Backbone and ligand atoms as CSV (ligand in chain L), in Angstrom:
chain,resi,resn,atom,element,x,y,z
A,1,MET,N,N,93.051,-11.203,199.580
A,1,MET,CA,C,93.639,-10.144,198.769
A,1,MET,C,C,95.086,-10.504,198.409
A,2,ILE,N,N,95.455,-10.275,197.143
A,2,ILE,CA,C,96.845,-10.459,196.727
A,2,ILE,C,C,97.609,-9.196,197.150
A,3,LYS,N,N,98.701,-9.371,197.888
A,3,LYS,CA,C,99.398,-8.203,198.430
A,3,LYS,C,C,100.593,-7.776,197.566
A,4,LYS,N,N,101.358,-8.770,197.098
A,4,LYS,CA,C,102.540,-8.422,196.289
A,4,LYS,C,C,103.137,-9.707,195.696
A,5,VAL,N,N,104.073,-9.538,194.769
A,5,VAL,CA,C,104.874,-10.692,194.353
A,5,VAL,C,C,105.876,-10.935,195.472
A,6,HIS,N,N,105.867,-12.127,196.020
A,6,HIS,CA,C,106.747,-12.435,197.158
A,6,HIS,C,C,108.101,-12.955,196.669
A,7,HIS,N,N,108.077,-13.944,195.766
A,7,HIS,CA,C,109.331,-14.412,195.191
A,7,HIS,C,C,109.114,-15.058,193.833
A,8,ILE,N,N,110.236,-15.193,193.134
A,8,ILE,CA,C,110.246,-15.869,191.832
A,8,ILE,C,C,111.152,-17.078,191.992
A,9,GLY,N,N,110.637,-18.243,191.661
A,9,GLY,CA,C,111.404,-19.480,191.811
A,9,GLY,C,C,112.000,-19.897,190.477
A,10,ILE,N,N,113.293,-20.191,190.479
A,10,ILE,CA,C,114.003,-20.598,189.259
A,10,ILE,C,C,114.636,-21.964,189.517
A,11,ALA,N,N,114.338,-22.919,188.657
A,11,ALA,CA,C,114.890,-24.269,188.818
A,11,ALA,C,C,116.301,-24.315,188.247
A,12,VAL,N,N,117.236,-24.837,189.043
A,12,VAL,CA,C,118.630,-24.954,188.589
A,12,VAL,C,C,119.147,-26.366,188.883
A,13,LYS,N,N,120.148,-26.760,188.083
A,13,LYS,CA,C,120.716,-28.100,188.266
A,13,LYS,C,C,121.762,-28.106,189.360
A,14,ASP,N,N,122.565,-27.016,189.416
A,14,ASP,CA,C,123.695,-26.973,190.341
A,14,ASP,C,C,123.602,-25.678,191.152
A,15,LEU,N,N,123.111,-25.798,192.390
A,15,LEU,CA,C,122.827,-24.611,193.202
A,15,LEU,C,C,124.079,-23.782,193.463
A,16,LYS,N,N,125.180,-24.487,193.761
A,16,LYS,CA,C,126.411,-23.760,194.101
A,16,LYS,C,C,126.854,-22.885,192.915
A,17,GLU,N,N,126.847,-23.507,191.753
A,17,GLU,CA,C,127.292,-22.787,190.555
A,17,GLU,C,C,126.351,-21.618,190.233
A,18,SER,N,N,125.041,-21.875,190.273
A,18,SER,CA,C,124.076,-20.827,189.910
A,18,SER,C,C,124.041,-19.721,190.954
A,19,ALA,N,N,124.161,-20.084,192.249
A,19,ALA,CA,C,124.167,-19.058,193.303
A,19,ALA,C,C,125.397,-18.166,193.126
A,20,GLY,N,N,126.524,-18.774,192.746
A,20,GLY,CA,C,127.748,-18.001,192.501
A,20,GLY,C,C,127.547,-17.022,191.348
A,21,LEU,N,N,126.881,-17.483,190.302
A,21,LEU,CA,C,126.621,-16.618,189.138
A,21,LEU,C,C,125.735,-15.443,189.532
A,22,PHE,N,N,124.614,-15.728,190.232
A,22,PHE,CA,C,123.681,-14.651,190.619
A,22,PHE,C,C,124.363,-13.660,191.561
A,23,GLU,N,N,125.197,-14.170,192.463
A,23,GLU,CA,C,125.902,-13.278,193.398
A,23,GLU,C,C,126.840,-12.344,192.623
A,24,ARG,N,N,127.552,-12.921,191.653
A,24,ARG,CA,C,128.490,-12.136,190.853
A,24,ARG,C,C,127.752,-11.102,190.002
A,25,LEU,N,N,126.628,-11.511,189.403
A,25,LEU,CA,C,125.909,-10.606,188.506
A,25,LEU,C,C,125.191,-9.492,189.249
A,26,PHE,N,N,124.542,-9.845,190.382
A,26,PHE,CA,C,123.631,-8.885,191.016
A,26,PHE,C,C,124.155,-8.326,192.335
A,27,GLY,N,N,125.328,-8.807,192.781
A,27,GLY,CA,C,125.975,-8.224,193.948
A,27,GLY,C,C,125.243,-8.454,195.257
A,28,VAL,N,N,124.449,-9.519,195.336
A,28,VAL,CA,C,123.705,-9.823,196.572
A,28,VAL,C,C,124.111,-11.206,197.056
A,29,LYS,N,N,124.354,-11.337,198.369
A,29,LYS,CA,C,124.705,-12.651,198.918
A,29,LYS,C,C,123.445,-13.447,199.204
A,30,PRO,N,N,123.434,-14.731,198.856
A,30,PRO,CA,C,122.220,-15.520,199.114
A,30,PRO,C,C,122.201,-16.082,200.524
A,31,HIS,N,N,120.974,-16.418,200.932
A,31,HIS,CA,C,120.765,-17.173,202.162
A,31,HIS,C,C,120.405,-18.588,201.692
A,32,ILE,N,N,121.145,-19.584,202.158
A,32,ILE,CA,C,120.872,-20.969,201.716
A,32,ILE,C,C,119.947,-21.651,202.722
A,33,ALA,N,N,118.898,-22.295,202.213
A,33,ALA,CA,C,117.924,-22.942,203.108
A,33,ALA,C,C,117.481,-24.268,202.520
A,34,GLU,N,N,117.172,-25.206,203.412
A,34,GLU,CA,C,116.623,-26.496,202.974
A,34,GLU,C,C,115.108,-26.436,203.138
A,35,ALA,N,N,114.404,-26.921,202.142
A,35,ALA,CA,C,112.940,-27.001,202.243
A,35,ALA,C,C,112.530,-28.440,201.974
A,36,PRO,N,N,112.679,-29.315,202.986
A,36,PRO,CA,C,112.365,-30.725,202.752
A,36,PRO,C,C,110.909,-30.957,202.355
A,37,CYS,N,N,110.005,-30.073,202.820
A,37,CYS,CA,C,108.584,-30.247,202.458
A,37,CYS,C,C,108.381,-30.090,200.950
A,38,GLN,N,N,109.258,-29.327,200.282
A,38,GLN,CA,C,109.155,-29.175,198.828
A,38,GLN,C,C,110.279,-29.928,198.116
A,39,GLN,N,N,111.098,-30.655,198.906
A,39,GLN,CA,C,112.198,-31.442,198.321
A,39,GLN,C,C,113.183,-30.590,197.518
A,40,VAL,N,N,113.496,-29.387,198.050
A,40,VAL,CA,C,114.477,-28.538,197.376
A,40,VAL,C,C,115.447,-27.916,198.381
A,41,THR,N,N,116.632,-27.600,197.867
A,41,THR,CA,C,117.541,-26.695,198.572
A,41,THR,C,C,117.471,-25.380,197.811
A,42,GLU,N,N,117.389,-24.270,198.580
A,42,GLU,CA,C,117.155,-22.967,197.954
A,42,GLU,C,C,118.306,-22.004,198.240
A,43,ALA,N,N,118.624,-21.176,197.257
A,43,ALA,CA,C,119.479,-20.004,197.490
A,43,ALA,C,C,118.561,-18.801,197.319
A,44,VAL,N,N,118.346,-18.068,198.409
A,44,VAL,CA,C,117.373,-16.976,198.419
A,44,VAL,C,C,118.113,-15.640,198.303
A,45,PHE,N,N,117.803,-14.893,197.245
A,45,PHE,CA,C,118.412,-13.578,197.019
A,45,PHE,C,C,117.351,-12.519,197.260
A,46,LYS,N,N,117.580,-11.659,198.221
A,46,LYS,CA,C,116.638,-10.563,198.469
A,46,LYS,C,C,117.027,-9.422,197.544
A,47,ILE,N,N,116.153,-9.109,196.618
A,47,ILE,CA,C,116.450,-8.056,195.644
A,47,ILE,C,C,115.640,-6.819,196.030
A,48,GLY,N,N,116.310,-5.731,196.337
A,48,GLY,CA,C,115.592,-4.518,196.746
A,48,GLY,C,C,114.869,-4.757,198.061
A,49,ASP,N,N,113.717,-4.069,198.229
A,49,ASP,CA,C,113.028,-4.095,199.517
A,49,ASP,C,C,112.115,-5.289,199.705
A,50,SER,N,N,111.653,-5.880,198.588
A,50,SER,CA,C,110.598,-6.857,198.827
A,50,SER,C,C,110.763,-8.176,198.080
A,51,VAL,N,N,110.985,-8.154,196.783
A,51,VAL,CA,C,110.916,-9.414,196.027
A,51,VAL,C,C,112.193,-10.242,196.198
A,52,GLU,N,N,111.988,-11.552,196.315
A,52,GLU,CA,C,113.128,-12.476,196.387
A,52,GLU,C,C,113.223,-13.257,195.086
A,53,ILE,N,N,114.456,-13.655,194.766
A,53,ILE,CA,C,114.646,-14.675,193.731
A,53,ILE,C,C,115.152,-15.915,194.454
A,54,ASP,N,N,114.438,-17.008,194.282
A,54,ASP,CA,C,114.817,-18.266,194.927
A,54,ASP,C,C,115.314,-19.237,193.860
A,55,LEU,N,N,116.597,-19.606,193.947
A,55,LEU,CA,C,117.101,-20.661,193.057
A,55,LEU,C,C,116.799,-21.990,193.731
A,56,LEU,N,N,116.273,-22.944,192.961
A,56,LEU,CA,C,115.793,-24.203,193.526
A,56,LEU,C,C,116.542,-25.380,192.915
A,57,GLU,N,N,117.207,-26.130,193.773
A,57,GLU,CA,C,117.869,-27.364,193.309
A,57,GLU,C,C,117.145,-28.545,193.949
A,58,PRO,N,N,116.765,-29.547,193.143
A,58,PRO,CA,C,116.023,-30.667,193.735
A,58,PRO,C,C,116.874,-31.464,194.716
A,59,MET,N,N,116.208,-31.975,195.779
A,59,MET,CA,C,116.925,-32.816,196.749
A,59,MET,C,C,117.032,-34.253,196.251
A,60,GLY,N,N,116.059,-34.666,195.460
A,60,GLY,CA,C,116.088,-36.058,194.993
A,60,GLY,C,C,115.399,-36.189,193.653
A,61,PRO,N,N,115.531,-37.334,193.009
A,61,PRO,CA,C,115.013,-37.511,191.646
A,61,PRO,C,C,113.488,-37.540,191.540
A,62,ASP,N,N,112.792,-37.741,192.673
A,62,ASP,CA,C,111.324,-37.853,192.596
A,62,ASP,C,C,110.607,-36.534,192.872
A,63,SER,N,N,111.361,-35.458,193.077
A,63,SER,CA,C,110.728,-34.194,193.454
A,63,SER,C,C,110.139,-33.484,192.234
A,64,ALA,N,N,109.237,-32.530,192.504
A,64,ALA,CA,C,108.590,-31.752,191.436
A,64,ALA,C,C,109.640,-30.988,190.616
A,65,VAL,N,N,110.647,-30.452,191.292
A,65,VAL,CA,C,111.648,-29.652,190.558
A,65,VAL,C,C,112.546,-30.554,189.699
A,66,ALA,N,N,112.843,-31.773,190.184
A,66,ALA,CA,C,113.638,-32.709,189.372
A,66,ALA,C,C,112.881,-33.065,188.095
A,67,LYS,N,N,111.577,-33.291,188.227
A,67,LYS,CA,C,110.745,-33.638,187.061
A,67,LYS,C,C,110.711,-32.456,186.078
A,68,PHE,N,N,110.583,-31.250,186.645
A,68,PHE,CA,C,110.558,-30.033,185.819
A,68,PHE,C,C,111.859,-29.910,185.022
A,69,LEU,N,N,113.006,-30.104,185.712
A,69,LEU,CA,C,114.313,-29.970,185.037
A,69,LEU,C,C,114.451,-30.993,183.918
A,70,GLU,N,N,113.971,-32.184,184.205
A,70,GLU,CA,C,114.070,-33.261,183.203
A,70,GLU,C,C,113.231,-32.926,181.969
A,71,GLN,N,N,111.989,-32.403,182.214
A,71,GLN,CA,C,111.069,-32.147,181.099
A,71,GLN,C,C,111.376,-30.849,180.368
A,72,ARG,N,N,111.755,-29.812,181.132
A,72,ARG,CA,C,111.791,-28.467,180.550
A,72,ARG,C,C,113.137,-27.775,180.660
A,73,GLY,N,N,114.072,-28.342,181.433
A,73,GLY,CA,C,115.382,-27.698,181.612
A,73,GLY,C,C,115.316,-26.575,182.640
A,74,GLU,N,N,116.444,-25.897,182.823
A,74,GLU,CA,C,116.504,-24.829,183.821
A,74,GLU,C,C,115.644,-23.631,183.383
A,75,GLY,N,N,115.152,-22.886,184.385
A,75,GLY,CA,C,114.400,-21.670,184.059
A,75,GLY,C,C,113.319,-21.377,185.064
A,76,LEU,N,N,112.427,-20.438,184.671
A,76,LEU,CA,C,111.352,-20.004,185.579
A,76,LEU,C,C,110.504,-21.193,186.014
A,77,HIS,N,N,110.416,-21.412,187.322
A,77,HIS,CA,C,109.623,-22.525,187.830
A,77,HIS,C,C,108.279,-22.055,188.370
A,78,HIS,N,N,108.287,-20.980,189.160
A,78,HIS,CA,C,107.015,-20.453,189.666
A,78,HIS,C,C,107.138,-18.999,190.096
A,79,ILE,N,N,105.974,-18.348,190.199
A,79,ILE,CA,C,105.895,-17.006,190.790
A,79,ILE,C,C,105.027,-17.130,192.029
A,80,ALA,N,N,105.529,-16.597,193.149
A,80,ALA,CA,C,104.769,-16.682,194.398
A,80,ALA,C,C,104.169,-15.328,194.740
A,81,MET,N,N,102.865,-15.340,194.985
A,81,MET,CA,C,102.128,-14.121,195.368
A,81,MET,C,C,101.798,-14.203,196.847
A,82,GLU,N,N,102.046,-13.119,197.541
A,82,GLU,CA,C,101.678,-13.098,198.964
A,82,GLU,C,C,100.196,-12.758,199.116
A,83,VAL,N,N,99.530,-13.522,199.964
A,83,VAL,CA,C,98.098,-13.285,200.221
A,83,VAL,C,C,97.884,-13.165,201.730
A,84,ASP,N,N,96.750,-12.556,202.098
A,84,ASP,CA,C,96.492,-12.416,203.538
A,84,ASP,C,C,95.679,-13.582,204.088
A,85,ASP,N,N,94.982,-14.321,203.199
A,85,ASP,CA,C,94.159,-15.447,203.672
A,85,ASP,C,C,94.190,-16.535,202.593
A,86,ILE,N,N,95.054,-17.504,202.779
A,86,ILE,CA,C,95.317,-18.509,201.731
A,86,ILE,C,C,94.053,-19.276,201.334
A,87,ASN,N,N,93.276,-19.718,202.320
A,87,ASN,CA,C,92.122,-20.559,201.985
A,87,ASN,C,C,91.034,-19.757,201.269
A,88,ALA,N,N,90.834,-18.524,201.707
A,88,ALA,CA,C,89.849,-17.663,201.027
A,88,ALA,C,C,90.301,-17.401,199.588
A,89,GLU,N,N,91.592,-17.192,199.396
A,89,GLU,CA,C,92.115,-16.874,198.063
A,89,GLU,C,C,92.021,-18.080,197.126
A,90,LEU,N,N,92.275,-19.281,197.672
A,90,LEU,CA,C,92.148,-20.487,196.837
A,90,LEU,C,C,90.697,-20.677,196.388
A,91,ILE,N,N,89.753,-20.431,197.291
A,91,ILE,CA,C,88.328,-20.546,196.920
A,91,ILE,C,C,88.000,-19.527,195.821
A,92,THR,N,N,88.489,-18.297,195.989
A,92,THR,CA,C,88.226,-17.255,194.985
A,92,THR,C,C,88.788,-17.657,193.629
A,93,MET,N,N,90.008,-18.211,193.634
A,93,MET,CA,C,90.642,-18.612,192.370
A,93,MET,C,C,89.830,-19.719,191.695
A,94,GLU,N,N,89.354,-20.664,192.498
A,94,GLU,CA,C,88.560,-21.758,191.923
A,94,GLU,C,C,87.257,-21.208,191.330
A,95,GLU,N,N,86.664,-20.258,192.038
A,95,GLU,CA,C,85.429,-19.634,191.515
A,95,GLU,C,C,85.694,-18.908,190.202
A,96,LYS,N,N,86.935,-18.439,190.031
A,96,LYS,CA,C,87.292,-17.739,188.781
A,96,LYS,C,C,87.674,-18.727,187.681
A,97,GLY,N,N,87.567,-20.018,187.973
A,97,GLY,CA,C,87.786,-21.035,186.941
A,97,GLY,C,C,89.183,-21.616,186.893
A,98,VAL,N,N,90.012,-21.287,187.872
A,98,VAL,CA,C,91.391,-21.791,187.883
A,98,VAL,C,C,91.422,-23.220,188.429
A,99,ARG,N,N,92.270,-24.055,187.807
A,99,ARG,CA,C,92.477,-25.415,188.325
A,99,ARG,C,C,93.461,-25.352,189.491
A,100,LEU,N,N,93.002,-25.815,190.650
A,100,LEU,CA,C,93.866,-25.773,191.832
A,100,LEU,C,C,94.693,-27.044,191.938
A,101,ILE,N,N,95.945,-26.907,192.370
A,101,ILE,CA,C,96.751,-28.072,192.749
A,101,ILE,C,C,96.446,-28.401,194.208
A,102,ASP,N,N,96.264,-27.355,195.010
A,102,ASP,CA,C,95.926,-27.540,196.435
A,102,ASP,C,C,94.565,-26.924,196.710
A,103,LYS,N,N,93.677,-27.726,197.284
A,103,LYS,CA,C,92.336,-27.214,197.617
A,103,LYS,C,C,92.388,-26.327,198.848
A,104,GLU,N,N,93.379,-26.579,199.703
A,104,GLU,CA,C,93.572,-25.690,200.855
A,104,GLU,C,C,95.060,-25.536,201.156
A,105,GLY,N,N,95.370,-24.495,201.951
A,105,GLY,CA,C,96.766,-24.202,202.254
A,105,GLY,C,C,97.440,-25.345,203.003
A,106,ARG,N,N,98.718,-25.529,202.695
A,106,ARG,CA,C,99.510,-26.518,203.427
A,106,ARG,C,C,100.781,-25.846,203.943
A,107,GLU,N,N,101.420,-26.520,204.889
A,107,GLU,CA,C,102.575,-25.927,205.562
A,107,GLU,C,C,103.782,-25.867,204.621
A,108,GLY,N,N,104.347,-24.675,204.425
A,108,GLY,CA,C,105.601,-24.524,203.687
A,108,GLY,C,C,106.651,-23.930,204.612
A,109,VAL,N,N,107.809,-23.613,204.064
A,109,VAL,CA,C,108.892,-23.090,204.909
A,109,VAL,C,C,108.531,-21.716,205.492
A,110,ALA,N,N,107.938,-20.850,204.640
A,110,ALA,CA,C,107.693,-19.468,205.076
A,110,ALA,C,C,106.269,-19.224,205.570
A,111,GLY,N,N,105.419,-20.251,205.469
A,111,GLY,CA,C,104.027,-20.070,205.882
A,111,GLY,C,C,103.131,-21.092,205.193
A,112,GLN,N,N,101.856,-20.736,205.036
A,112,GLN,CA,C,100.898,-21.618,204.365
A,112,GLN,C,C,100.974,-21.375,202.852
A,113,ILE,N,N,101.054,-22.462,202.093
A,113,ILE,CA,C,101.179,-22.309,200.635
A,113,ILE,C,C,100.115,-23.139,199.914
A,114,GLY,N,N,99.808,-22.706,198.688
A,114,GLY,CA,C,98.891,-23.450,197.820
A,114,GLY,C,C,99.211,-23.073,196.381
A,115,PHE,N,N,99.106,-24.052,195.475
A,115,PHE,CA,C,99.524,-23.813,194.087
A,115,PHE,C,C,98.346,-23.832,193.117
A,116,LEU,N,N,98.453,-22.988,192.068
A,116,LEU,CA,C,97.506,-22.990,190.946
A,116,LEU,C,C,98.182,-23.695,189.776
A,117,HIS,N,N,97.433,-24.524,189.062
A,117,HIS,CA,C,98.048,-25.327,187.994
A,117,HIS,C,C,98.494,-24.428,186.827
A,118,PRO,N,N,99.724,-24.665,186.326
A,118,PRO,CA,C,100.218,-23.811,185.228
A,118,PRO,C,C,99.345,-23.849,183.975
A,119,LYS,N,N,98.634,-24.963,183.758
A,119,LYS,CA,C,97.800,-25.053,182.548
A,119,LYS,C,C,96.625,-24.078,182.603
A,120,SER,N,N,96.299,-23.566,183.815
A,120,SER,CA,C,95.215,-22.585,183.961
A,120,SER,C,C,95.717,-21.162,183.913
A,121,VAL,N,N,97.050,-20.979,183.978
A,121,VAL,CA,C,97.599,-19.610,184.111
A,121,VAL,C,C,98.714,-19.384,183.079
A,122,ASN,N,N,98.347,-19.548,181.807
A,122,ASN,CA,C,99.294,-19.254,180.718
A,122,ASN,C,C,100.645,-19.948,180.853
A,123,GLY,N,N,100.625,-21.186,181.378
A,123,GLY,CA,C,101.869,-21.952,181.435
A,123,GLY,C,C,102.785,-21.574,182.586
A,124,VAL,N,N,102.270,-20.765,183.549
A,124,VAL,CA,C,103.115,-20.374,184.687
A,124,VAL,C,C,102.524,-20.935,185.982
A,125,LEU,N,N,103.354,-21.672,186.719
A,125,LEU,CA,C,102.941,-22.188,188.027
A,125,LEU,C,C,102.896,-21.021,189.019
A,126,ILE,N,N,101.736,-20.847,189.665
A,126,ILE,CA,C,101.586,-19.761,190.647
A,126,ILE,C,C,101.453,-20.363,192.042
A,127,GLU,N,N,102.272,-19.829,192.951
A,127,GLU,CA,C,102.173,-20.211,194.356
A,127,GLU,C,C,101.503,-19.068,195.106
A,128,LEU,N,N,100.514,-19.390,195.936
A,128,LEU,CA,C,99.968,-18.401,196.864
A,128,LEU,C,C,100.598,-18.684,198.214
A,129,LEU,N,N,101.032,-17.640,198.893
A,129,LEU,CA,C,101.756,-17.797,200.159
A,129,LEU,C,C,101.198,-16.839,201.200
A,130,GLN,N,N,100.766,-17.420,202.295
A,130,GLN,CA,C,100.381,-16.596,203.458
A,130,GLN,C,C,101.497,-16.723,204.479
A,131,PRO,N,N,102.373,-15.699,204.552
A,131,PRO,CA,C,103.547,-15.831,205.420
A,131,PRO,C,C,103.159,-16.052,206.878
A,132,ARG,N,N,104.011,-16.795,207.546
A,132,ARG,CA,C,103.848,-17.017,208.983
A,132,ARG,C,C,104.025,-15.687,209.716
A,133,GLU,N,N,103.373,-15.530,210.861
A,133,GLU,CA,C,103.569,-14.332,211.691
A,133,GLU,C,C,105.065,-14.133,211.930
A,134,GLY,N,N,105.541,-12.924,211.749
A,134,GLY,CA,C,106.958,-12.652,212.021
A,134,GLY,C,C,107.818,-12.852,210.789
A,135,SER,N,N,107.314,-13.633,209.809
A,135,SER,CA,C,108.020,-13.762,208.535
A,135,SER,C,C,107.510,-12.590,207.670
A,136,HIS,N,N,108.025,-12.419,206.447
A,136,HIS,CA,C,107.522,-11.309,205.661
A,136,HIS,C,C,106.766,-11.803,204.450
L,1,LIG,N1,N,105.716,-24.375,185.200
L,1,LIG,C1,C,105.077,-24.497,184.016
L,1,LIG,N2,N,104.622,-25.688,183.530
L,1,LIG,C2,C,104.867,-26.782,184.277
L,1,LIG,C3,C,105.542,-26.729,185.514
L,1,LIG,C4,C,105.979,-25.460,185.972
L,1,LIG,N3,N,106.634,-25.327,187.129
L,1,LIG,N4,N,105.637,-27.983,186.027
L,1,LIG,C5,C,105.034,-28.795,185.132
L,1,LIG,N5,N,104.586,-28.088,184.096
L,1,LIG,C6,C,103.882,-28.588,182.919
L,1,LIG,C7,C,104.583,-29.795,182.315
L,1,LIG,O1,O,105.631,-29.418,181.459
L,1,LIG,C8,C,103.443,-30.464,181.588
L,1,LIG,O2,O,103.157,-29.768,180.389
L,1,LIG,P1,P,102.804,-30.565,179.017
L,1,LIG,O3,O,101.582,-31.388,179.362
L,1,LIG,O4,O,102.530,-29.470,178.047
L,1,LIG,O5,O,103.999,-31.397,178.707
L,1,LIG,C9,C,102.284,-30.250,182.537
L,1,LIG,O6,O,102.619,-29.092,183.334
L,1,LIG,C10,C,102.141,-31.458,183.447
L,1,LIG,O7,O,101.086,-31.291,184.278
L,1,LIG,P2,P,100.571,-32.509,185.217
L,1,LIG,O8,O,100.693,-33.805,184.485
L,1,LIG,O9,O,99.226,-32.116,185.744
L,1,LIG,O10,O,101.531,-32.507,186.463
L,1,LIG,P3,P,103.012,-32.964,186.800
L,1,LIG,O11,O,102.958,-34.306,187.433
L,1,LIG,O12,O,104.001,-32.754,185.720
L,1,LIG,O13,O,103.318,-31.891,187.937
L,1,LIG,C11,C,102.761,-29.787,188.863
L,1,LIG,C12,C,103.298,-30.522,187.646
L,1,LIG,C13,C,102.900,-28.300,188.574
L,1,LIG,C14,C,101.283,-30.125,189.077
L,1,LIG,C15,C,103.600,-30.236,190.112
L,1,LIG,O14,O,104.954,-29.973,189.869
L,1,LIG,C16,C,103.188,-29.542,191.390
L,1,LIG,O15,O,102.244,-29.966,192.059
L,1,LIG,N6,N,103.876,-28.442,191.758
L,1,LIG,C17,C,103.602,-27.723,193.011
L,1,LIG,C18,C,104.667,-27.932,194.052
L,1,LIG,C19,C,106.043,-27.564,193.569
L,1,LIG,O16,O,106.270,-27.288,192.385
L,1,LIG,N7,N,107.010,-27.559,194.480
L,1,LIG,C20,C,108.385,-27.249,194.155
L,1,LIG,C21,C,109.061,-26.192,194.972
L,1,LIG,C22,C,108.233,-24.992,195.291
L,1,LIG,C23,C,108.883,-24.021,196.280
L,1,LIG,O17,O,110.075,-24.120,196.571
L,1,LIG,O18,O,108.170,-23.111,196.752
């Protein structure tokens, strides 16, 4: 079951500069985190009670976000949906005709993650996330 939108990922070139802008505009202090498994450094802004905005700066030139910035420039990178059972949800999505990037959940910073290909979802990369116990 899809429970909620968990976060929105935005690719940025300069995390410090963009985090400063978002803090100034929206009045929320970010939490900075490294996600080596995804090759990004993140500035996480908790907006309201539930949804986060994650600014993503690539750690190196070979990462998915670096390639995205090169091809498409800064902007919306992905939308993450929280699910209660990542592997069941990936199977359901495949049955609905979606092209999967991940056939099964893999370890991410906040829990098990799996991606749906943007070419199957109107040009938007979708992340499914089953948060780790104790995470939200
Ligand atoms: N949103 C929308 N479209 C995207 C995209 C994105 N984030 N990333 C790539 N694309 C588009 C490209 O522009 C390209 O489009 P055109 O063919 O029209 O030019 C097409 O997808 C390329 O697809 P591809 O050749 O199959 O794949 P790529 O090698 O470019 O890789 C993708 C794209 C989405 C499969 C890869 O980036 C991926 O596996 N992403 C999942 C993991 C990830 O993005 N991690 C980053 C951080 C996540 C986090 O912090 O949670």
